[in-house]
N, CA, C and O atoms as CSV, one atom per row, in Angstrom:
chain,resi,resn,atom,element,x,y,z
A,1,MET,N,N,-12.440,-2.746,-5.836
A,1,MET,CA,C,-11.086,-2.267,-5.692
A,1,MET,C,C,-11.113,-1.042,-4.781
A,1,MET,O,O,-11.257,0.089,-5.243
A,2,THR,N,N,-10.975,-1.282,-3.515
A,2,THR,CA,C,-11.127,-0.220,-2.523
A,2,THR,C,C,-9.814,0.477,-2.166
A,2,THR,O,O,-9.808,1.408,-1.361
A,3,GLN,N,N,-8.732,0.046,-2.744
A,3,GLN,CA,C,-7.409,0.616,-2.473
A,3,GLN,C,C,-7.047,0.518,-0.999
A,3,GLN,O,O,-6.351,1.383,-0.466
A,4,HIS,N,N,-7.519,-0.536,-0.340
A,4,HIS,CA,C,-7.224,-0.660,1.082
A,4,HIS,C,C,-5.958,-1.458,1.351
A,4,HIS,O,O,-5.576,-1.647,2.506
A,5,ALA,N,N,-5.318,-1.919,0.313
A,5,ALA,CA,C,-4.063,-2.639,0.470
A,5,ALA,C,C,-2.977,-1.907,-0.302
A,5,ALA,O,O,-3.226,-1.317,-1.353
A,6,LEU,N,N,-1.804,-1.959,0.227
A,6,LEU,CA,C,-0.682,-1.295,-0.408
A,6,LEU,C,C,0.415,-2.322,-0.619
A,6,LEU,O,O,0.839,-2.984,0.328
A,7,THR,N,N,0.865,-2.456,-1.824
A,7,THR,CA,C,1.950,-3.376,-2.121
A,7,THR,C,C,3.251,-2.601,-2.030
A,7,THR,O,O,3.443,-1.583,-2.694
A,8,LEU,N,N,4.120,-3.102,-1.206
A,8,LEU,CA,C,5.394,-2.417,-1.024
A,8,LEU,C,C,6.530,-3.230,-1.624
A,8,LEU,O,O,6.522,-4.461,-1.584
A,9,SER,N,N,7.465,-2.551,-2.157
A,9,SER,CA,C,8.712,-3.153,-2.592
A,9,SER,C,C,9.792,-2.402,-1.837
A,9,SER,O,O,9.896,-1.179,-1.931
A,10,PHE,N,N,10.574,-3.127,-1.103
A,10,PHE,CA,C,11.591,-2.430,-0.328
A,10,PHE,C,C,12.891,-3.204,-0.340
A,10,PHE,O,O,12.923,-4.409,-0.589
A,11,SER,N,N,13.946,-2.489,-0.068
A,11,SER,CA,C,15.276,-3.075,0.018
A,11,SER,C,C,15.811,-2.812,1.409
A,11,SER,O,O,15.579,-1.755,1.995
A,12,ILE,N,N,16.518,-3.774,1.915
A,12,ILE,CA,C,17.071,-3.657,3.265
A,12,ILE,C,C,18.597,-3.715,3.157
A,12,ILE,O,O,19.163,-4.610,2.529
A,13,VAL,N,N,19.232,-2.746,3.780
A,13,VAL,CA,C,20.686,-2.687,3.784
A,13,VAL,C,C,21.146,-2.472,5.220
A,13,VAL,O,O,20.594,-1.643,5.944
A,14,ASN,N,N,22.137,-3.208,5.613
A,14,ASN,CA,C,22.733,-3.037,6.936
A,14,ASN,C,C,23.200,-1.590,7.091
A,14,ASN,O,O,23.853,-1.042,6.203
A,15,ARG,N,N,22.860,-0.976,8.231
A,15,ARG,CA,C,23.181,0.437,8.454
A,15,ARG,C,C,24.672,0.712,8.355
A,15,ARG,O,O,25.085,1.692,7.735
A,16,ASP,N,N,25.481,-0.148,8.962
A,16,ASP,CA,C,26.924,0.074,8.905
A,16,ASP,C,C,27.441,-0.018,7.475
A,16,ASP,O,O,28.289,0.770,7.058
A,17,LYS,N,N,26.923,-0.980,6.738
A,17,LYS,CA,C,27.336,-1.119,5.339
A,17,LYS,C,C,26.900,0.108,4.532
A,17,LYS,O,O,27.672,0.654,3.744
A,18,TRP,N,N,25.632,0.536,4.747
A,18,TRP,CA,C,25.111,1.717,4.040
A,18,TRP,C,C,25.980,2.940,4.338
A,18,TRP,O,O,26.354,3.682,3.430
A,19,ASN,N,N,26.291,3.137,5.605
A,19,ASN,CA,C,27.084,4.303,6.000
A,19,ASN,C,C,28.525,4.231,5.496
A,19,ASN,O,O,29.203,5.252,5.380
A,20,SER,N,N,28.985,3.013,5.198
A,20,SER,CA,C,30.353,2.882,4.691
A,20,SER,C,C,30.446,3.212,3.194
A,20,SER,O,O,31.541,3.384,2.660
A,21,LEU,N,N,29.312,3.296,2.538
A,21,LEU,CA,C,29.308,3.610,1.106
A,21,LEU,C,C,29.530,5.103,0.881
A,21,LEU,O,O,29.229,5.930,1.741
A,22,SER,N,N,30.052,5.418,-0.271
A,22,SER,CA,C,30.212,6.836,-0.622
A,22,SER,C,C,28.833,7.439,-0.882
A,22,SER,O,O,27.871,6.716,-1.141
A,23,GLU,N,N,28.744,8.738,-0.813
A,23,GLU,CA,C,27.474,9.419,-1.091
A,23,GLU,C,C,27.016,9.117,-2.520
A,23,GLU,O,O,25.826,8.936,-2.780
A,24,LYS,N,N,27.973,9.067,-3.430
A,24,LYS,CA,C,27.640,8.751,-4.824
A,24,LYS,C,C,27.007,7.357,-4.919
A,24,LYS,O,O,26.012,7.174,-5.620
A,25,ASP,N,N,27.582,6.378,-4.216
A,25,ASP,CA,C,27.035,5.017,-4.254
A,25,ASP,C,C,25.676,4.941,-3.569
A,25,ASP,O,O,24.781,4.247,-4.051
A,26,ARG,N,N,25.510,5.644,-2.454
A,26,ARG,CA,C,24.210,5.666,-1.767
A,26,ARG,C,C,23.147,6.294,-2.664
A,26,ARG,O,O,22.029,5.783,-2.742
A,27,ASN,N,N,23.476,7.391,-3.341
A,27,ASN,CA,C,22.526,8.034,-4.254
A,27,ASN,C,C,22.158,7.109,-5.400
A,27,ASN,O,O,20.993,7.018,-5.787
A,28,TYR,N,N,23.158,6.420,-5.942
A,28,TYR,CA,C,22.903,5.477,-7.031
A,28,TYR,C,C,21.955,4.369,-6.569
A,28,TYR,O,O,20.977,4.061,-7.249
A,29,LEU,N,N,22.248,3.776,-5.417
A,29,LEU,CA,C,21.403,2.699,-4.909
A,29,LEU,C,C,20.001,3.199,-4.576
A,29,LEU,O,O,19.017,2.516,-4.861
A,30,ALA,N,N,19.902,4.380,-3.980
A,30,ALA,CA,C,18.581,4.934,-3.659
A,30,ALA,C,C,17.762,5.115,-4.933
A,30,ALA,O,O,16.564,4.833,-4.951
A,31,LYS,N,N,18.402,5.583,-5.990
A,31,LYS,CA,C,17.713,5.749,-7.280
A,31,LYS,C,C,17.251,4.393,-7.808
A,31,LYS,O,O,16.121,4.262,-8.278
A,32,LYS,N,N,18.114,3.390,-7.732
A,32,LYS,CA,C,17.763,2.053,-8.216
A,32,LYS,C,C,16.644,1.448,-7.369
A,32,LYS,O,O,15.749,0.796,-7.907
A,33,PHE,N,N,16.682,1.655,-6.059
A,33,PHE,CA,C,15.615,1.145,-5.188
A,33,PHE,C,C,14.278,1.793,-5.543
A,33,PHE,O,O,13.247,1.120,-5.566
A,34,ALA,N,N,14.293,3.097,-5.821
A,34,ALA,CA,C,13.062,3.804,-6.200
A,34,ALA,C,C,12.546,3.280,-7.539
A,34,ALA,O,O,11.341,3.100,-7.710
A,35,GLU,N,N,13.443,3.037,-8.481
A,35,GLU,CA,C,13.042,2.473,-9.775
A,35,GLU,C,C,12.436,1.081,-9.595
A,35,GLU,O,O,11.442,0.740,-10.237
A,36,GLN,N,N,13.040,0.287,-8.720
A,36,GLN,CA,C,12.538,-1.058,-8.437
A,36,GLN,C,C,11.125,-0.982,-7.870
A,36,GLN,O,O,10.256,-1.771,-8.241
A,37,ASN,N,N,10.904,-0.038,-6.979
A,37,ASN,CA,C,9.579,0.122,-6.384
A,37,ASN,C,C,8.546,0.501,-7.449
A,37,ASN,O,O,7.442,-0.043,-7.467
A,38,THR,N,N,8.900,1.420,-8.318
A,38,THR,CA,C,7.991,1.832,-9.395
A,38,THR,C,C,7.678,0.652,-10.310
A,38,THR,O,O,6.524,0.445,-10.685
A,39,THR,N,N,8.688,-0.109,-10.665
A,39,THR,CA,C,8.484,-1.288,-11.518
A,39,THR,C,C,7.566,-2.287,-10.831
A,39,THR,O,O,6.665,-2.836,-11.465
A,40,ALA,N,N,7.781,-2.529,-9.547
A,40,ALA,CA,C,6.943,-3.477,-8.808
A,40,ALA,C,C,5.498,-2.996,-8.767
A,40,ALA,O,O,4.579,-3.790,-8.965
A,41,GLN,N,N,5.288,-1.719,-8.514
A,41,GLN,CA,C,3.936,-1.166,-8.491
A,41,GLN,C,C,3.265,-1.307,-9.850
A,41,GLN,O,O,2.092,-1.673,-9.930
A,42,ASP,N,N,4.002,-1.018,-10.920
A,42,ASP,CA,C,3.455,-1.147,-12.276
A,42,ASP,C,C,3.069,-2.594,-12.566
A,42,ASP,O,O,2.028,-2.852,-13.170
A,43,GLU,N,N,3.907,-3.536,-12.134
A,43,GLU,CA,C,3.612,-4.947,-12.363
A,43,GLU,C,C,2.364,-5.381,-11.595
A,43,GLU,O,O,1.549,-6.144,-12.113
A,44,VAL,N,N,2.216,-4.899,-10.367
A,44,VAL,CA,C,1.031,-5.230,-9.576
A,44,VAL,C,C,-0.218,-4.678,-10.247
A,44,VAL,O,O,-1.224,-5.380,-10.353
A,45,LEU,N,N,-0.167,-3.434,-10.701
A,45,LEU,CA,C,-1.326,-2.832,-11.362
A,45,LEU,C,C,-1.680,-3.569,-12.654
A,45,LEU,O,O,-2.856,-3.778,-12.952
A,46,GLU,N,N,-0.667,-3.958,-13.412
A,46,GLU,CA,C,-0.904,-4.703,-14.647
A,46,GLU,C,C,-1.542,-6.063,-14.337
A,46,GLU,O,O,-2.506,-6.463,-14.990
A,47,TYR,N,N,-1.007,-6.762,-13.350
A,47,TYR,CA,C,-1.565,-8.054,-12.954
A,47,TYR,C,C,-3.009,-7.896,-12.472
A,47,TYR,O,O,-3.890,-8.684,-12.814
A,48,GLN,N,N,-3.217,-6.868,-11.681
A,48,GLN,CA,C,-4.552,-6.613,-11.147
A,48,GLN,C,C,-5.557,-6.360,-12.269
A,48,GLN,O,O,-6.639,-6.948,-12.277
A,49,GLU,N,N,-5.209,-5.504,-13.200
A,49,GLU,CA,C,-6.115,-5.214,-14.315
A,49,GLU,C,C,-6.359,-6.455,-15.166
A,49,GLU,O,O,-7.485,-6.710,-15.592
A,50,ASP,N,N,-5.309,-7.221,-15.411
A,50,ASP,CA,C,-5.449,-8.440,-16.201
A,50,ASP,C,C,-6.362,-9.439,-15.490
A,50,ASP,O,O,-7.258,-10.020,-16.102
A,51,THR,N,N,-6.127,-9.631,-14.202
A,51,THR,CA,C,-6.919,-10.593,-13.427
A,51,THR,C,C,-8.377,-10.169,-13.350
A,51,THR,O,O,-9.270,-10.962,-13.649
A,52,PHE,N,N,-8.624,-8.934,-12.955
A,52,PHE,CA,C,-10.006,-8.480,-12.831
A,52,PHE,C,C,-10.679,-8.367,-14.200
A,52,PHE,O,O,-11.884,-8.587,-14.322
A,53,GLY,N,N,-9.900,-8.025,-15.227
A,53,GLY,CA,C,-10.447,-7.992,-16.578
A,53,GLY,C,C,-10.944,-9.365,-17.009
A,53,GLY,O,O,-12.009,-9.481,-17.616
A,54,LYS,N,N,-10.176,-10.403,-16.697
A,54,LYS,CA,C,-10.597,-11.769,-17.014
A,54,LYS,C,C,-11.834,-12.162,-16.205
A,54,LYS,O,O,-12.744,-12.800,-16.735
A,55,LEU,N,N,-11.872,-11.790,-14.945
A,55,LEU,CA,C,-13.043,-12.112,-14.122
A,55,LEU,C,C,-14.295,-11.459,-14.700
A,55,LEU,O,O,-15.379,-12.041,-14.679
A,56,GLU,N,N,-14.131,-10.252,-15.210
A,56,GLU,CA,C,-15.270,-9.552,-15.822
A,56,GLU,C,C,-15.660,-10.185,-17.163
A,56,GLU,O,O,-16.824,-10.514,-17.395
A,57,SER,N,N,-14.669,-10.347,-18.033
A,57,SER,CA,C,-14.979,-10.790,-19.391
A,57,SER,C,C,-15.298,-12.279,-19.490
A,57,SER,O,O,-16.160,-12.675,-20.273
A,58,GLN,N,N,-14.622,-13.096,-18.715
A,58,GLN,CA,C,-14.814,-14.538,-18.838
A,58,GLN,C,C,-15.856,-15.107,-17.874
A,58,GLN,O,O,-16.475,-16.132,-18.158
A,59,TYR,N,N,-16.047,-14.441,-16.738
A,59,TYR,CA,C,-16.927,-15.008,-15.715
A,59,TYR,C,C,-18.091,-14.096,-15.343
A,59,TYR,O,O,-18.908,-14.444,-14.490
A,60,GLY,N,N,-18.165,-12.944,-15.972
A,60,GLY,CA,C,-19.288,-12.052,-15.744
A,60,GLY,C,C,-19.293,-11.345,-14.398
A,60,GLY,O,O,-20.320,-10.803,-13.991
A,61,MET,N,N,-18.173,-11.344,-13.708
A,61,MET,CA,C,-18.092,-10.670,-12.410
A,61,MET,C,C,-18.139,-9.161,-12.609
A,61,MET,O,O,-17.574,-8.638,-13.569
A,62,THR,N,N,-18.801,-8.475,-11.717
A,62,THR,CA,C,-18.794,-7.015,-11.714
A,62,THR,C,C,-17.693,-6.556,-10.770
A,62,THR,O,O,-17.686,-6.915,-9.593
A,63,VAL,N,N,-16.775,-5.770,-11.284
A,63,VAL,CA,C,-15.675,-5.247,-10.481
A,63,VAL,C,C,-15.888,-3.750,-10.323
A,63,VAL,O,O,-16.007,-3.021,-11.309
A,64,TYR,N,N,-15.936,-3.305,-9.091
A,64,TYR,CA,C,-16.087,-1.882,-8.811
A,64,TYR,C,C,-14.719,-1.269,-8.557
A,64,TYR,O,O,-13.988,-1.676,-7.654
A,65,ARG,N,N,-14.398,-0.289,-9.372
A,65,ARG,CA,C,-13.125,0.409,-9.248
A,65,ARG,C,C,-13.333,1.681,-8.420
A,65,ARG,O,O,-14.470,2.087,-8.178
A,66,PRO,N,N,-12.236,2.306,-7.988
A,66,PRO,CA,C,-12.368,3.489,-7.117
A,66,PRO,C,C,-13.314,4.554,-7.662
A,66,PRO,O,O,-14.045,5.183,-6.897
A,67,GLU,N,N,-13.305,4.761,-8.966
A,67,GLU,CA,C,-14.178,5.788,-9.540
A,67,GLU,C,C,-15.649,5.374,-9.513
A,67,GLU,O,O,-16.528,6.203,-9.751
A,68,ASP,N,N,-15.925,4.094,-9.226
A,68,ASP,CA,C,-17.301,3.583,-9.179
A,68,ASP,C,C,-17.920,3.611,-7.778
A,68,ASP,O,O,-19.113,3.357,-7.617
A,69,ILE,N,N,-17.113,3.917,-6.779
A,69,ILE,CA,C,-17.601,3.844,-5.392
A,69,ILE,C,C,-17.290,5.127,-4.642
A,69,ILE,O,O,-16.476,5.945,-5.071
A,70,ASP,N,N,-17.957,5.275,-3.516
A,70,ASP,CA,C,-17.654,6.385,-2.602
A,70,ASP,C,C,-16.539,5.898,-1.684
A,70,ASP,O,O,-16.795,5.338,-0.619
A,71,LEU,N,N,-15.308,6.117,-2.109
A,71,LEU,CA,C,-14.151,5.592,-1.390
A,71,LEU,C,C,-14.061,6.148,0.034
A,71,LEU,O,O,-13.701,5.421,0.960
A,72,GLN,N,N,-14.382,7.417,0.209
A,72,GLN,CA,C,-14.307,8.000,1.550
A,72,GLN,C,C,-15.316,7.335,2.484
A,72,GLN,O,O,-15.015,7.124,3.659
A,73,ALA,N,N,-16.503,7.002,1.985
A,73,ALA,CA,C,-17.497,6.291,2.806
A,73,ALA,C,C,-16.964,4.927,3.213
A,73,ALA,O,O,-17.171,4.492,4.346
A,74,PHE,N,N,-16.276,4.242,2.292
A,74,PHE,CA,C,-15.663,2.956,2.623
A,74,PHE,C,C,-14.628,3.124,3.737
A,74,PHE,O,O,-14.607,2.353,4.697
A,75,VAL,N,N,-13.780,4.129,3.601
A,75,VAL,CA,C,-12.756,4.397,4.615
A,75,VAL,C,C,-13.414,4.697,5.960
A,75,VAL,O,O,-13.025,4.136,6.984
A,76,ASP,N,N,-14.404,5.576,5.956
A,76,ASP,CA,C,-15.076,5.958,7.201
A,76,ASP,C,C,-15.769,4.769,7.859
A,76,ASP,O,O,-15.632,4.561,9.064
A,77,ASN,N,N,-16.512,3.987,7.077
A,77,ASN,CA,C,-17.224,2.836,7.635
A,77,ASN,C,C,-16.260,1.768,8.134
A,77,ASN,O,O,-16.487,1.164,9.183
A,78,SER,N,N,-15.200,1.537,7.397
A,78,SER,CA,C,-14.207,0.546,7.818
A,78,SER,C,C,-13.521,0.986,9.104
A,78,SER,O,O,-13.324,0.185,10.018
A,79,SER,N,N,-13.160,2.254,9.169
A,79,SER,CA,C,-12.515,2.771,10.376
A,79,SER,C,C,-13.441,2.664,11.581
A,79,SER,O,O,-13.002,2.301,12.673
A,80,ALA,N,N,-14.719,2.979,11.388
A,80,ALA,CA,C,-15.693,2.872,12.484
A,80,ALA,C,C,-15.819,1.423,12.938
A,80,ALA,O,O,-15.878,1.157,14.138
A,81,TYR,N,N,-15.860,0.484,11.998
A,81,TYR,CA,C,-15.973,-0.933,12.334
A,81,TYR,C,C,-14.750,-1.389,13.130
A,81,TYR,O,O,-14.880,-2.055,14.157
A,82,LEU,N,N,-13.573,-1.028,12.650
A,82,LEU,CA,C,-12.348,-1.425,13.351
A,82,LEU,C,C,-12.311,-0.841,14.751
A,82,LEU,O,O,-11.969,-1.545,15.702
A,83,SER,N,N,-12.652,0.424,14.896
A,83,SER,CA,C,-12.633,1.083,16.205
A,83,SER,C,C,-13.615,0.447,17.178
A,83,SER,O,O,-13.349,0.390,18.378
A,84,LYS,N,N,-14.730,-0.024,16.679
A,84,LYS,CA,C,-15.755,-0.633,17.522
A,84,LYS,C,C,-15.409,-2.070,17.911
A,84,LYS,O,O,-15.701,-2.495,19.028
A,85,ASN,N,N,-14.794,-2.814,17.006
A,85,ASN,CA,C,-14.638,-4.255,17.204
A,85,ASN,C,C,-13.234,-4.719,17.580
A,85,ASN,O,O,-13.044,-5.891,17.906
A,86,PHE,N,N,-12.275,-3.847,17.543
A,86,PHE,CA,C,-10.907,-4.244,17.873
A,86,PHE,C,C,-10.381,-3.390,19.026
A,86,PHE,O,O,-9.395,-2.666,18.889
A,87,THR,N,N,-11.068,-3.495,20.166
A,87,THR,CA,C,-10.753,-2.653,21.315
A,87,THR,C,C,-9.914,-3.368,22.374
A,87,THR,O,O,-9.332,-2.710,23.236
A,88,ASP,N,N,-9.840,-4.673,22.329
A,88,ASP,CA,C,-9.086,-5.443,23.320
A,88,ASP,C,C,-7.610,-5.049,23.265
A,88,ASP,O,O,-7.087,-4.740,22.195
A,89,SER,N,N,-6.950,-5.060,24.408
A,89,SER,CA,C,-5.542,-4.659,24.477
A,89,SER,C,C,-4.636,-5.553,23.624
A,89,SER,O,O,-3.525,-5.157,23.270
A,90,LYS,N,N,-5.112,-6.758,23.295
A,90,LYS,CA,C,-4.279,-7.625,22.457
A,90,LYS,C,C,-4.077,-7.041,21.049
A,90,LYS,O,O,-3.206,-7.494,20.307
A,91,TYR,N,N,-4.880,-6.039,20.689
A,91,TYR,CA,C,-4.757,-5.396,19.378
A,91,TYR,C,C,-3.883,-4.139,19.413
A,91,TYR,O,O,-3.711,-3.479,18.389
A,92,ASP,N,N,-3.334,-3.807,20.575
A,92,ASP,CA,C,-2.554,-2.577,20.693
A,92,ASP,C,C,-1.402,-2.517,19.693
A,92,ASP,O,O,-1.171,-1.478,19.074
A,93,GLY,N,N,-0.684,-3.615,19.533
A,93,GLY,CA,C,0.425,-3.650,18.586
A,93,GLY,C,C,-0.047,-3.450,17.158
A,93,GLY,O,O,0.598,-2.767,16.363
A,94,TRP,N,N,-1.185,-4.058,16.846
A,94,TRP,CA,C,-1.750,-3.902,15.504
A,94,TRP,C,C,-2.140,-2.453,15.261
A,94,TRP,O,O,-1.874,-1.906,14.191
A,95,TRP,N,N,-2.778,-1.823,16.265
A,95,TRP,CA,C,-3.186,-0.422,16.115
A,95,TRP,C,C,-1.974,0.486,15.917
A,95,TRP,O,O,-2.011,1.407,15.102
A,96,ALA,N,N,-0.906,0.226,16.661
A,96,ALA,CA,C,0.309,1.034,16.507
A,96,ALA,C,C,0.852,0.885,15.087
A,96,ALA,O,O,1.230,1.868,14.451
A,97,TYR,N,N,0.886,-0.351,14.600
A,97,TYR,CA,C,1.348,-0.607,13.233
A,97,TYR,C,C,0.446,0.092,12.228
A,97,TYR,O,O,0.931,0.763,11.316
A,98,ARG,N,N,-0.859,-0.060,12.388
A,98,ARG,CA,C,-1.839,0.541,11.481
A,98,ARG,C,C,-1.698,2.059,11.461
A,98,ARG,O,O,-1.689,2.675,10.395
A,99,ASN,N,N,-1.588,2.660,12.646
A,99,ASN,CA,C,-1.503,4.120,12.726
A,99,ASN,C,C,-0.210,4.636,12.100
A,99,ASN,O,O,-0.214,5.670,11.433
A,100,ASN,N,N,0.888,3.924,12.310
A,100,ASN,CA,C,2.152,4.325,11.680
A,100,ASN,C,C,2.077,4.181,10.171
A,100,ASN,O,O,2.569,5.039,9.438
A,101,ALA,N,N,1.458,3.093,9.701
A,101,ALA,CA,C,1.297,2.891,8.254
A,101,ALA,C,C,0.403,3.976,7.670
A,101,ALA,O,O,0.684,4.514,6.599
A,102,GLN,N,N,-0.673,4.290,8.380
A,102,GLN,CA,C,-1.593,5.329,7.910
A,102,GLN,C,C,-0.887,6.680,7.808
A,102,GLN,O,O,-1.096,7.430,6.854
A,103,LYS,N,N,-0.058,6.979,8.790
A,103,LYS,CA,C,0.688,8.237,8.783
A,103,LYS,C,C,1.636,8.281,7.582
A,103,LYS,O,O,1.704,9.284,6.871
A,104,TRP,N,N,2.361,7.190,7.365
A,104,TRP,CA,C,3.293,7.143,6.232
A,104,TRP,C,C,2.543,7.291,4.919
A,104,TRP,O,O,2.974,8.038,4.040
A,105,ILE,N,N,1.428,6.591,4.777
A,105,ILE,CA,C,0.656,6.646,3.537
A,105,ILE,C,C,0.119,8.055,3.304
A,105,ILE,O,O,0.175,8.562,2.184
A,106,SER,N,N,-0.402,8.693,4.357
A,106,SER,CA,C,-0.960,10.038,4.187
A,106,SER,C,C,0.126,11.045,3.795
A,106,SER,O,O,-0.161,12.050,3.144
A,107,GLU,N,N,1.353,10.776,4.186
A,107,GLU,CA,C,2.459,11.665,3.827
A,107,GLU,C,C,2.981,11.399,2.412
A,107,GLU,O,O,3.667,12.242,1.834
A,108,ASN,N,N,2.656,10.229,1.857
A,108,ASN,CA,C,3.235,9.838,0.576
A,108,ASN,C,C,2.221,9.614,-0.543
A,108,ASN,O,O,2.611,9.460,-1.701
A,109,TYR,N,N,0.926,9.594,-0.218
A,109,TYR,CA,C,-0.103,9.364,-1.222
A,109,TYR,C,C,-1.243,10.346,-1.005
A,109,TYR,O,O,-1.465,10.815,0.111
A,110,ASN,N,N,-1.966,10.655,-2.079
A,110,ASN,CA,C,-3.079,11.598,-1.981
A,110,ASN,C,C,-4.420,10.928,-1.732
A,110,ASN,O,O,-5.352,11.576,-1.255
A,111,GLU,N,N,-4.537,9.636,-2.047
A,111,GLU,CA,C,-5.810,8.943,-1.917
A,111,GLU,C,C,-6.102,8.634,-0.444
A,111,GLU,O,O,-5.180,8.393,0.336
A,112,PRO,N,N,-7.384,8.641,-0.068
A,112,PRO,CA,C,-7.727,8.234,1.294
A,112,PRO,C,C,-7.470,6.749,1.474
A,112,PRO,O,O,-7.688,5.957,0.557
A,113,ARG,N,N,-7.015,6.380,2.638
A,113,ARG,CA,C,-6.742,4.986,2.956
A,113,ARG,C,C,-7.307,4.660,4.326
A,113,ARG,O,O,-7.554,5.553,5.137
A,114,ILE,N,N,-7.509,3.378,4.576
A,114,ILE,CA,C,-8.045,2.934,5.871
A,114,ILE,C,C,-6.948,3.012,6.913
A,114,ILE,O,O,-7.178,2.684,8.077
């Protein structure tokens, strides 16, 4: 469990429709969207623990959790691999997406991410 994937729950609202709502309604919806995201994250974590727990208990698989590994070494090695092997210009769009995602994650989470 390297925490290299992020599950997102998001809501999309047409800008004109959003702007036509009262501030009270926008605040209410923003609160509900945040609650939805928290619920989705909790469900993913519960599913993950249940699934990996079964793999461990029923099939003898060893699952390494973040506290069991050097997560920063994983991030550093993965980043070095990507930088070395994905240099062709056809990856430019992917790099832009990755860098924007990394920036957003670093602003919103404390854990290191790839």
